[in-house]
C-alpha positions as CSV (number, residue, x, y, z in Angstrom):
1,M,123.6,29.5,-29.3
2,F,122.6,28.1,-32.5
3,I,122.3,24.4,-33.1
4,N,122.7,23.6,-36.7
5,R,119.8,21.4,-38.2
6,S,122.2,19.3,-40.2
7,F,123.9,18.5,-37.2
8,F,120.7,17.6,-35.0
9,K,118.9,14.9,-37.3
10,P,122.3,12.8,-37.2
11,L,122.7,13.0,-33.5
12,L,119.2,12.4,-32.9
13,T,119.7,9.0,-35.3
14,S,122.9,7.9,-33.4
15,V,121.2,8.1,-29.9
16,A,118.2,5.9,-31.3
17,L,120.6,3.6,-32.8
18,A,122.7,3.2,-29.5
19,T,119.3,3.1,-27.4
20,C,118.3,0.1,-29.5
21,A,121.8,-1.7,-29.2
22,I,121.8,-1.2,-25.6
23,G,118.2,-3.1,-25.4
24,G,119.5,-5.8,-27.7
25,I,122.3,-6.7,-25.7
26,H,120.1,-6.4,-22.3
27,T,117.8,-9.2,-24.1
28,I,120.7,-11.2,-25.0
29,A,122.5,-10.9,-21.5
30,I,119.4,-12.0,-19.7
31,A,119.5,-15.6,-21.1
32,Q,120.1,-18.4,-18.8
33,G,123.2,-20.1,-20.4
34,T,126.2,-19.3,-18.4
35,P,126.9,-18.2,-14.8
36,G,128.0,-15.0,-16.2
37,L,130.2,-12.6,-14.2
38,V,130.1,-13.2,-10.6
39,I,131.4,-10.1,-8.5
40,F,130.4,-11.2,-4.9
41,G,130.6,-14.8,-3.9
42,N,133.0,-17.3,-2.6
43,K,136.6,-17.1,-4.6
44,D,137.7,-20.4,-3.6
45,V,134.8,-22.2,-5.6
46,D,135.0,-22.9,-9.4
47,I,132.1,-21.5,-11.3
48,L,130.4,-24.3,-13.3
49,S,128.3,-23.7,-16.4
50,Y,124.6,-24.3,-16.6
51,Y,121.4,-23.7,-18.8
52,L,118.0,-23.5,-17.9
53,D,115.6,-24.4,-20.6
54,F,112.8,-22.3,-20.1
55,G,114.3,-19.0,-18.8
56,G,114.5,-19.3,-15.2
57,T,111.3,-17.6,-14.5
58,A,110.4,-17.5,-10.7
59,K,107.9,-20.2,-9.5
60,Q,107.6,-21.6,-13.0
61,R,108.7,-25.2,-14.2
62,D,112.1,-25.6,-15.9
63,R,114.7,-27.9,-16.8
64,Y,118.2,-27.3,-15.3
65,R,121.1,-28.6,-17.3
66,L,124.0,-28.6,-14.6
67,R,127.3,-29.2,-16.3
68,I,130.5,-30.6,-15.2
69,P,133.6,-30.6,-17.4
70,K,135.9,-33.4,-18.1
71,K,139.0,-32.1,-16.4
72,K,136.9,-32.0,-13.0
73,L,136.2,-35.9,-13.6
74,Q,139.8,-37.1,-13.9
75,N,139.0,-40.2,-11.4
76,G,135.5,-40.8,-12.5
77,A,132.4,-40.7,-10.4
78,T,129.9,-43.5,-8.9
79,Q,128.1,-40.6,-7.1
80,F,126.8,-37.0,-7.6
81,I,125.9,-34.7,-4.6
82,I,124.1,-31.4,-5.3
83,S,123.9,-29.3,-2.3
84,Y,121.6,-26.0,-2.2
85,P,121.2,-23.2,0.3
86,D,118.3,-23.3,3.0
87,Y,116.4,-20.5,1.3
88,F,115.9,-22.3,-1.9
89,D,112.1,-23.1,-1.8
90,G,111.9,-24.7,-5.1
91,K,111.0,-28.4,-6.0
92,F,112.5,-31.3,-7.9
93,D,111.0,-34.4,-9.5
94,T,113.5,-37.1,-8.7
95,D,111.8,-39.3,-11.3
96,K,112.9,-37.1,-14.2
97,I,116.6,-36.7,-13.1
98,E,119.5,-37.8,-15.6
99,V,123.0,-38.2,-15.9
100,R,124.4,-37.3,-19.6
101,P,127.8,-38.3,-20.5
102,D,129.4,-35.9,-23.0
103,R,126.0,-33.8,-23.1
104,D,124.7,-36.8,-25.4
105,K,120.7,-36.3,-25.4
106,K,120.3,-39.7,-26.8
107,K,122.2,-41.2,-24.0
108,S,121.6,-41.3,-20.1
109,L,123.7,-43.0,-17.7
110,E,121.6,-45.9,-15.7
111,L,121.0,-44.6,-12.2
112,K,120.9,-47.0,-8.9
113,N,119.4,-44.6,-6.9
114,V,118.2,-40.8,-6.5
115,V,117.5,-39.3,-2.8
116,W,116.4,-35.7,-2.5
117,D,116.7,-35.1,1.2
118,E,114.8,-31.8,1.8
119,E,115.6,-31.4,5.3
120,N,119.4,-31.6,4.8
121,R,119.1,-29.5,1.3
122,F,120.8,-32.1,-1.2
123,I,120.2,-34.5,-4.1
124,Q,122.3,-37.6,-4.1
125,I,122.8,-39.3,-7.6
126,D,123.9,-42.7,-7.4
127,L,125.2,-44.3,-10.8
128,A,124.4,-48.2,-11.4
129,Q,127.9,-48.5,-13.1
130,P,130.8,-46.4,-12.2
131,L,132.0,-43.9,-14.7
132,T,135.8,-44.9,-14.7
133,E,137.0,-42.4,-17.4
134,A,137.1,-38.8,-17.6
135,K,134.0,-37.4,-19.5
136,K,132.4,-34.1,-19.3
137,V,128.9,-34.6,-17.9
138,E,125.5,-33.1,-17.8
139,I,123.1,-33.6,-14.8
140,V,119.4,-32.8,-16.1
141,L,116.9,-31.8,-13.3
142,S,113.7,-31.7,-15.5
143,N,110.5,-30.8,-14.2
144,T,112.0,-28.5,-11.5
145,R,109.6,-26.0,-9.8
146,N,112.0,-22.5,-9.9
147,P,112.0,-21.0,-6.5
148,D,111.5,-17.1,-5.6
149,V,113.6,-14.5,-7.4
150,G,117.0,-14.7,-6.5
151,T,120.7,-16.2,-7.0
152,Y,121.5,-19.6,-5.7
153,Y,124.4,-21.5,-5.2
154,F,124.2,-25.3,-6.1
155,Y,127.4,-27.1,-5.0
156,A,128.5,-30.2,-6.7
157,Q,130.3,-33.0,-5.1
158,V,131.5,-36.2,-6.8
159,V,132.7,-39.4,-5.2
160,P,135.3,-40.8,-7.4
161,A,135.1,-44.1,-8.9
162,I,139.2,-44.5,-8.8
163,N,141.3,-43.6,-5.8
164,T,139.7,-43.0,-2.4
165,P,135.7,-43.0,-2.4
166,V,135.4,-39.5,-0.5
167,P,132.9,-36.9,-2.0
168,E,135.3,-34.2,-3.5
169,R,133.7,-30.6,-4.0
170,V,134.3,-29.8,-7.9
171,G,132.5,-26.4,-7.9
172,A,129.4,-24.3,-7.9
173,W,126.5,-23.5,-10.4
174,V,125.3,-20.0,-9.8
175,L,121.8,-19.9,-10.7
176,S,119.8,-16.8,-11.3
177,I,116.2,-16.8,-11.1
178,D,114.6,-13.9,-12.6
179,P,110.8,-12.4,-12.1
């Protein structure tokens, strides 16, 4: 069977363009901006958005921006508790933790206390003044040492400022650390 030369050149061009497009989509897809599609995991947990400023490369320094939407903080907050799995071997700098209302980079809430309990695998952030109105919040963990390659569920609990001061689970950040 003969292949017409006039058909072969456009076909080759189409294949080359499709390959470049797929490669470009892959590059965009590996950006650490949102949790993406979670196929396996806990269906009973709301997935929260996050951003890793320096790409989420294993064993490198990074800045985690863990976001909690306004609808999850209807009763405000006095304390945030972030728990993580036992196989997470990263390191946190408690002196470089901030809580920013409305994701305002210039404004940070005053913190009373920050405790990193490595044995029980959680970070507890106490606010100096309760956040009484519902606002979206960004918890910034700067100077964090990324763990090994893998997927890590960070669970968020909030102690409300209004109503019963019992921690409520508001969701999870599904962090992906790449090689």
